[in-house]
C-alpha positions, 0 to 999 in steps of 0.5 A: 715885106721883110726879107730873111736877112733883115728879119734875122738881123732884127732877132736880137732887137726883138728879144730885147723888146727894142723895136718900133711899131713898124719894125715889130709888125713887119718882123712878126709877119715875117716870122709867122710866114717863114719857117727858117727865120722862126727856127733862127729865132728859136735858136737865138731865144734858146741861147739868150733866155733858155740857157740862163734859165737852165743855169739858174736851175729853172725849168724851161719849155722852149716852145711854150715860152717862145710862143708866149713871147710872140703872142705877147709881142702881138698884143703889145703891138695892138696896144701900141697901135690903139694908143697911137690912134687915141693920140691922133684923136686927141691931137685932132680934138686939141687942134679943133679946140684951138681953132674954136678959141681963135675964132672966138677971139677974132669974133670978140 
């Protein structure tokens, strides 16, 4: 389980979408269970994204956009895990085909 200090240090990486699967999984789990870190995420999100949107004259709904970012990150994590699983399955299939080819080569 990730501690608050680590989670808060990872907020900029999260906002830049620069985390590996394990970091993202641990970070999202921590943010979901820690109101203090979610508040810090909200503050940093407002500073990084919200201020720029307001300066550009765009409307900005902090709560909605942050929740969308968190939900999108959870979907990305799920998709990444699925791709890792598919990749593992393909590696096993290739290894099995290689083994069959080697067996056929030895048999001939």
